[in-house]
N, C-alpha and C positions, 0 to 999 in steps of 0.2 A: 504494499500499500504505500503512496505517495499522498503527499500534502505540500503546499506553500509554504515557506516560511512567513513567522507573523507578517504584516504590514507588507506583503510582495503584492503586486498589481500586476499578472500576466494574465494575456489574453487567451490561453489555452490550460485547460482541468490538467490540474498536477498529475493525477494518473498517466494522462496521454504523455505528458512530457518527461515524466520519469520513465515509463514503458520506450519510447523513442532514445532518451540518455543512454538506458541499458542495451538498448539495441546496437548504438554505437558503437559503446564501450565493446560488446563484444565483438564486434566487428575488428577493432582496434587491437584486439588482445587483451582487454580487460582495462586498458587505460583512455583516457579522454582526455583530448584537449578542445580548448573552444574552437580552435580552426576546425577541428573535426565536426562540431556542432554544426558552424556557419557554411562550412561545406556540403554539409548533409539537407540543411535547410533551404537552400535556394530555390526548389522546386516549388513552385504556388502551392503543390499539392502535399507537400511533406509537413507534416504534424507542428515542427516548430516554427514553419515561416510566418506564420500571423506574430511571434515574439518579434520579430527582427523590422529592423527599418531600411528597406531595400531602393527607397530612392537618393540615389546616392549626396544629391545636395542638401535633402533633410538631415541624411547621416551624418553629413560632413559637419553641418551644423551643430547636431548634438554632439560630437566628438568634441569639439571647440569649447560646447557647454561642460562637457568633462570635465573638459582641462582647466576651465577655470577655477571650477568647484576644486581639482586637486590642488589647483595654486593657493585658493584660499584656506584649504585644510591645512596645508603645507606650511604656510611663515609662521615662524615662531619669532617672538620678541624676545630681547634678549634685556633685562633690566642693567642698570649701571651696577649693580651687587654680583650681578652674574648669573640671578637666577633667570629661567626661562618659560616662557607658557605659550600656548596659541595665540596669534594675533586674530584672529577671528573664528566665532563661533558660528554655527546655522541654527535657527530658530526661526519659529513662525509667526507673524503679525498678520493684523488685518489689516486692507485697504478700506476707504471709504466706503465700498459699496459692499463689505463687511465679508468680503473674499479673505481668504485664507492663503499666505505665498510664503515660502520659505527667502527666507535674505539671509544674509553673513550681515555680522556685526562686531564692533570690535570685543574681545573678550571682555577687557575692562568696563566696558560701557553694559556689555550682558549682564555682569555679574553684580552692579549696581541696580539694576531692573529687576524688580520681584517676580514680575511674570516670567521675563528672559531666563530667570536665575533657576524657576521654577523647572523649565520647559527641560535646563540643561540639567537638571537633575535628575528629574524622569527619563532623559536620554541615557545618562548616566547608570539609572538603574535598570533599563532593557537592556543594556550592553553589559551587565554584571551580571543578569539574569540569562543573556543568551551564551556569556561563557562560564557559566555556569552549567548551564546544559551540555555544550560541549565537552569541557574537559574534569567534570564533577567527579565522576568514577574513578581518576587515577588516585590513587593512596599519596602517590607523592605529592600532589595539589590540594591534600585534605585542610592545611592552613588555612591556604586563601580563600578557597569555599569557602570557611566558616568565618572568616573577615569579609564576605561579601554579604553573607546572612547576616552579622553584626549589624554589619554598615547598612543594610536593606531596613533591618528593625528601628535601629536608631535613627533615620530619616524618616521613617514612618510616622516615628514617635513623636517629633519635633513638626510634622507637619501641620 
C-alpha cells in the first residue's frame, strides 16, 4: 500500500505512483534515479505523466523559481560575534483579498512577529515529527528522539 506524504499535492493516486515507481525500479535492477522516472513518464499515457510540467517554457520558469527558493534557504547571516543563522525563512501571509501566500522574510523580523514565529515553531515541530518517524527506530538515536518529544511537549505546554 502507498500513500502520499502529509502535505503532498500530486495529481496521481499514491497507489498508482508507487506501483509505477516499483515497476521502474525493478527494470533498473532495484535502484531508481529521478532521470529514470522522468524518462518513463514522458509518454502522455504514462501513469506519472501528469506529475510533470512538459511545457519547456513553464518548466524553465519553475526551475528558476526553485533556484530562487534555494538561494533564499541557503543564505546565512554571520553576526559580529561569529554566530550564524538563516537569513530568510518562509512564512504564510494573507494578502488584501485574504489569500494565503508563501513569502520569505528576514529571520530577525520573523522571530519578532508573533504570527510568523508561531508558524516557524509549527514547521519545526512538523519537521521534528518527520525526522522521528524516519529515524526513530534506531537505538543509536534514542536520545535525540527523546529530546524531540520533550521539546514538543514543552512547546505545547507553553502555547
